[in-house]
C-alpha positions in Angstrom: -41.8 -3.8 -49.1 -40.1 -6.1 -46.6 -38.2 -9.2 -47.7 -38.8 -12.2 -45.6 -36.0 -14.5 -44.5 -36.1 -18.0 -45.9 -33.6 -20.5 -44.4 -33.9 -22.9 -47.3 -35.1 -22.8 -50.9 -37.8 -25.2 -50.0 -39.1 -22.6 -47.4 -39.2 -20.0 -50.1 -41.0 -22.3 -52.5 -43.6 -23.2 -49.9 -44.2 -19.5 -49.3 -44.5 -19.0 -53.1 -47.3 -21.5 -53.5 -49.0 -20.2 -50.4 -48.9 -16.6 -51.8 -50.1 -17.9 -55.2 -53.1 -19.7 -53.7 -54.0 -16.6 -51.7 -53.4 -14.2 -54.6 -51.4 -12.1 -52.1 -49.2 -9.7 -54.0 -47.2 -8.4 -51.0 -46.5 -12.0 -49.8 -45.5 -13.0 -53.4 -43.1 -10.1 -53.8 -41.5 -10.7 -50.4 -40.3 -14.1 -51.9 -38.6 -12.5 -54.9 -35.0 -11.3 -54.8 -34.9 -7.5 -54.9 -32.8 -7.5 -57.9 -33.2 -6.0 -61.4 -31.9 -9.3 -62.7 -35.1 -11.2 -61.7 -37.1 -12.8 -64.5 -40.6 -14.3 -64.7 -42.4 -16.0 -67.6 -46.0 -16.7 -66.8 -47.8 -19.5 -68.6 -48.4 -18.3 -72.2 -46.9 -14.9 -71.4 -43.8 -13.0 -72.3 -40.6 -12.8 -70.2 -40.7 -10.1 -67.6 -37.3 -8.8 -66.5 -36.7 -6.6 -63.5 -38.4 -6.4 -60.1 -40.9 -3.7 -61.1 -42.0 -5.7 -64.2 -42.3 -8.9 -62.3 -44.4 -7.2 -59.6 -46.7 -5.7 -62.3 -47.0 -9.1 -63.9 -48.1 -10.7 -60.6 -50.5 -7.8 -59.9 -52.2 -8.4 -63.3 -52.3 -12.1 -62.8 -53.9 -11.8 -59.3 -56.4 -9.2 -60.6 -57.6 -11.5 -63.3 -57.2 -14.9 -61.6 -60.0 -16.8 -59.9 -59.2 -18.3 -56.5 -57.1 -21.4 -57.3 -55.7 -24.3 -55.4 -52.4 -25.7 -56.6 -50.8 -29.1 -56.0 -47.2 -29.8 -56.9 -45.9 -33.1 -58.1 -42.8 -34.7 -59.5 -40.5 -32.3 -57.7 -36.9 -32.3 -58.7 -34.5 -30.1 -56.5 -30.9 -29.3 -57.2 -29.1 -27.2 -54.7 -25.6 -25.6 -54.6 -24.1 -23.1 -52.1 -25.7 -20.0 -53.7 -28.2 -21.3 -56.2 -31.0 -23.8 -56.2 -33.3 -25.1 -58.9 -36.8 -26.6 -58.4 -38.5 -28.2 -61.4 -42.2 -29.2 -60.7 -45.5 -30.1 -62.3 -48.2 -27.7 -61.0 -51.8 -29.0 -60.9 -54.3 -26.1 -60.6 -57.9 -26.4 -59.5 -60.4 -23.6 -59.7 -63.4 -23.6 -57.3 -66.5 -24.4 -59.2 -64.8 -26.2 -62.1 -65.4 -29.9 -62.3 -62.8 -30.8 -64.9 -59.1 -30.7 -63.9 -56.9 -28.2 -65.8 -53.9 -29.5 -67.7 -50.7 -29.5 -65.6 -48.1 -26.8 -65.9 -44.3 -27.4 -65.9 -42.5 -24.8 -63.8 -38.8 -24.1 -63.1 -38.0 -21.9 -60.1 -34.5 -20.7 -59.5 -33.5 -19.5 -56.0 -30.5 -17.4 -54.9 -29.0 -17.3 -51.5 -28.0 -13.9 -50.1 -27.7 -12.0 -46.8 -31.5 -12.2 -46.4 -31.6 -16.0 -47.0 -33.1 -17.7 -50.1 -35.2 -15.8 -52.6 -36.7 -16.5 -56.0 -34.5 -15.2 -58.8 -36.3 -16.6 -61.9 -39.4 -18.5 -62.7 -40.6 -20.0 -66.0 -43.9 -21.8 -66.5 -45.1 -23.6 -69.6 -47.8 -26.0 -70.6 -47.1 -29.6 -70.1 -47.4 -31.9 -73.1 -50.7 -33.8 -73.5 -48.9 -37.0 -72.5 -48.4 -35.8 -68.9 -51.3 -37.0 -66.8 -53.1 -34.8 -64.3 -53.1 -37.7 -61.7 -49.5 -37.3 -60.4 -49.6 -37.0 -56.7 -46.9 -35.7 -54.4 -47.6 -32.6 -52.5 -45.0 -30.0 -51.8 -46.7 -28.6 -48.7 
């Protein structure tokens, strides 16, 4: 697999959501740091640690996932020299479903290395019922 170069954490994040919407495993994994220290916790899932486990988790997710659209809102970015954090609300829509799905809160941590910025850790969890699905600021 070939890592892509991302000049900024925001570039890596835009590529993440694009790969997610397309359910493209190769594109998704090109965003992740090739590091056994990577972790990913999918919504309602257990923590996956290590590149191979994260890849398998995304493979299973994409195999069982209907085609989705995702809109990101209430984005909070924090960036240092080598690490960046993005905390967002994700709003998913599935083709054919009339009712909106409840939002998901996600935290994405990016690390800067010789190959640019890559995803190091992701954690997604259900948003409390008090969070409305109407928030509107789009990442890309």
